[in-house]
C-alpha positions in Angstrom: 0.0 0.0 0.0 1.4 3.4 -0.9 5.2 3.1 -0.6 4.7 -0.5 0.6 4.0 -2.4 -2.6 5.1 -5.7 -1.0 2.0 -5.7 1.2 -0.3 -6.4 -1.7 2.3 -7.9 -4.0 2.3 -7.7 -7.8 -1.4 -8.1 -8.7 -3.6 -6.9 -11.4 -6.2 -4.3 -10.4 -9.0 -6.8 -10.7 -7.2 -9.0 -8.0 -7.0 -6.2 -5.5 -10.1 -7.0 -3.6 -11.5 -5.5 -0.4 -10.2 -8.5 1.5 -6.6 -8.0 0.2 -6.7 -4.3 1.2 -8.1 -5.1 4.6 -5.4 -7.6 5.3 -2.7 -5.1 4.3 -4.5 -2.4 6.4 -4.4 -4.7 9.5 -0.7 -5.6 8.9 0.2 -2.0 8.5 -1.7 -1.1 11.8 0.2 -3.8 13.7 3.6 -2.4 12.4 6.1 -0.4 14.3 7.3 3.0 13.3 11.0 4.0 13.0 10.8 5.4 16.5 9.6 2.1 17.9 6.0 3.1 18.5 2.8 1.6 17.2 1.6 3.0 13.9 -1.4 5.4 14.4 -4.8 5.0 12.8 -4.3 8.4 11.1 -1.2 7.1 9.4 -3.0 4.0 8.2 -5.8 6.1 6.9 -3.3 8.2 4.9 -2.1 5.1 3.1 -5.7 4.1 2.4 -6.5 7.6 1.1 -3.6 7.5 -1.3 -4.7 4.1 -2.6 -8.3 5.3 -2.8 -7.2 8.2 -4.9 -5.3 5.9 -7.3 -8.4 3.7 -7.7 -10.6 6.7 -8.3 -8.5 7.8 -11.2 -8.5 4.2 -12.5 -12.3 4.1 -12.4 -13.3 7.6 -13.5 -10.6 8.6 -16.0 -9.1 5.5 -17.3 -12.0 3.0 -17.0 -9.6 0.2 -16.0 -12.0 -1.1 -13.3 -15.7 -0.9 -12.6 -15.5 0.2 -9.0 -13.0 0.9 -6.2 -12.6 -1.8 -3.7 -11.8 0.9 -1.1 -15.5 1.6 -0.9 -16.0 -1.6 1.0 -13.0 -1.2 3.3 -13.5 0.2 6.8 -11.1 2.9 7.9 -9.6 2.7 11.4 -11.2 5.1 13.8 -9.0 8.0 14.6 -8.8 9.7 18.0 -9.8 13.4 18.3 -6.1 14.1 18.9 -4.4 15.3 22.0 -4.5 18.9 23.2 -1.4 19.5 25.3 -0.8 23.2 25.9 1.4 25.2 28.2 -0.1 26.4 31.5 0.9 29.9 32.5 3.7 28.7 34.8 4.9 26.2 32.3 5.0 28.9 29.6 6.9 31.3 31.8 9.5 28.6 32.7 9.9 27.5 29.1 10.4 31.0 27.7 12.9 31.7 30.4 15.0 28.6 29.5 14.6 29.4 25.8 15.9 32.9 26.5 18.9 31.5 28.3 19.6 28.8 25.7 22.9 28.5 23.9 21.0 28.7 20.7 20.5 32.4 19.6 17.5 31.3 17.5 15.4 29.3 20.0 13.7 32.1 21.9 12.5 34.0 18.9 11.3 30.9 17.1 9.3 29.7 20.1 7.7 33.1 20.6 6.8 33.2 17.0 5.3 29.8 17.1 3.3 30.6 20.3 2.0 33.9 19.0 1.0 32.8 15.5 0.2 29.1 15.8 2.4 28.4 12.8 3.8 24.9 12.2 7.5 24.1 12.9 8.7 24.4 9.4 6.5 27.4 8.6 8.5 29.1 11.3 12.0 27.7 10.7 11.6 27.9 6.9 10.5 31.5 7.0 12.3 34.0 4.7 12.6 37.7 5.1 10.7 38.3 1.9 7.6 36.9 3.6 7.8 39.3 6.5 6.1 42.6 6.0 6.8 45.0 8.9 4.7 47.8 7.5 1.6 45.6 7.4 2.7 43.7 10.6 2.1 40.4 8.8 3.8 37.2 7.7 2.8 35.5 4.4 3.2 31.8 4.3 3.6 30.7 0.7 4.0 26.9 1.2 1.5 25.5 3.7 0.2 22.0 4.5 -3.1 22.5 2.6 -1.3 24.2 -0.3 -3.0 27.6 0.2 -1.3 31.0 0.9 -1.9 32.1 4.5 -1.3 35.4 6.2 -0.4 35.6 9.9 -0.5 38.7 12.1 2.9 39.7 13.4 2.2 41.7 16.6 3.3 42.4 20.1 6.5 40.8 21.5 6.9 38.7 18.3 7.0 41.8 16.2 9.6 43.4 18.4 11.8 40.3 18.3 11.6 40.0 14.6 12.3 43.7 14.1 15.5 43.4 16.3 16.4 40.2 14.4 16.2 42.0 11.1 18.8 44.5 12.2 21.4 41.7 12.6 20.3 39.4 9.8 22.9 37.4 7.8 23.6 38.9 4.4 24.4 35.5 2.8 20.9 34.1 3.1 17.3 35.3 3.2 16.3 32.7 5.8 15.1 34.2 9.0 16.5 31.2 11.0 19.5 29.9 8.9 21.5 26.9 9.9 25.2 26.3 9.4 24.6 25.8 5.7 23.2 29.1 4.6 20.3 27.6 2.5 19.2 25.2 5.2 17.1 26.2 8.2 18.5 25.8 11.7 17.8 22.6 13.5 16.4 23.4 16.9 15.4 20.0 18.1 18.2 19.6 20.6 18.1 23.1 22.0 14.3 22.8 22.4 14.4 19.5 24.1 17.2 20.9 26.4 15.0 23.9 27.3 12.0 21.6 28.1 14.2 19.5 30.3 15.6 22.4 32.2 12.1 23.9 32.6 10.8 20.6 34.0 8.2 20.3 31.3 7.2 16.7 30.3 5.1 15.2 27.5 5.5 18.2 25.3 6.5 18.5 21.6 7.2 21.4 19.3 3.9 20.9 17.6 2.2 21.5 21.0 3.3 25.1 20.7 0.7 25.3 17.9 -1.9 23.6 20.2 -1.0 26.1 22.9 -1.6 29.1 20.6 -5.0 27.7 19.6 -5.9 27.0 23.2 -5.0 30.5 24.2 -7.2 31.8 21.4 -10.1 29.7 22.6 -9.7 30.8 26.2 -9.6 34.4 25.1 -12.9 34.2 23.3 -12.0 33.3 19.7 -14.6 31.3 17.8 -13.8 27.9 16.3 -14.1 29.6 12.8 -11.5 32.2 13.9 -9.2 29.6 15.3 -9.5 27.6 12.1 -8.6 30.7 10.0 -5.5 31.4 12.1 -4.3 27.8 12.0 -5.1 27.5 8.3 -7.7 24.7 8.6 -10.3 24.5 5.8 -12.9 23.0 8.1 -13.9 23.2 11.7 -13.4 19.5 12.3 -9.7 19.9 13.2 -10.4 22.7 15.8 -13.3 21.1 17.6 -10.8 19.7 20.1 -10.5 23.3 21.5 -14.3 23.8 21.9 -14.3 22.9 25.6 -11.7 25.7 26.3 -14.0 28.3 24.9 -17.0 27.2 27.0 -16.6 30.1 29.4 -16.8 32.6 26.5 -19.8 30.8 25.0 -21.5 31.0 28.4 -20.9 34.7 28.6 -22.4 35.2 25.1 -25.5 33.2 26.0 -25.9 35.0 29.3 -25.6 38.3 27.5 -28.3 37.3 25.0 -30.6 36.1 27.8 -30.2 39.3 29.7 -31.3 41.3 26.7 -34.3 39.3 25.7 -35.7 38.5 29.2 -35.7 41.8 30.9 
């Protein structure tokens, strides 16, 4: 399946039945990742989606088969996804350790991630041409869903980026260049070190994005507004933050009731 052709073997399209795909699905689900963990349902579903797309082309455009066997294959149920975000004290400790880090890039990169909700490589792959100080905005040209997205650059993040622009390297337009001028810096070790020194456990770089979304929800942003900031096309991916905006929703309903039941 996908990059694993040995799972289904060399078969004609007619021989790729729902049973064959289901068997490959289950074997894939039982497999172990390169990091030693169990493969997640979402990963299995991505393989199924790729195969489903291939069969859709074979059916609709080429007429090689009558129907797609994927229509009769059940997808593994995915969890809603974890929401791990930094509490106020955790955030303060992490930012302090990032500020003291041996890496001159870590603090600015983490602040940028927390303030914008941008993904890791959207931050680390950022180029100066994408930063508009006059408009106080960052334009992301290459995003996960393939669409151009604009991020507000405000507050402390704006100040840090403005200071950084004054001492930028002249041999590259990367905001966070690595040792090789055309490659972004690798902040995995400095970030993990800062987490350890701050005493923060069960936290990954991607959780900075969850933190930004969580802070938006707790400060009254709607799910639609959170989706727009994060660059999600639908609300499905941001429903995990709904419980954090409950207090805001309660205030809205209370306000409405106060006005109509005087």
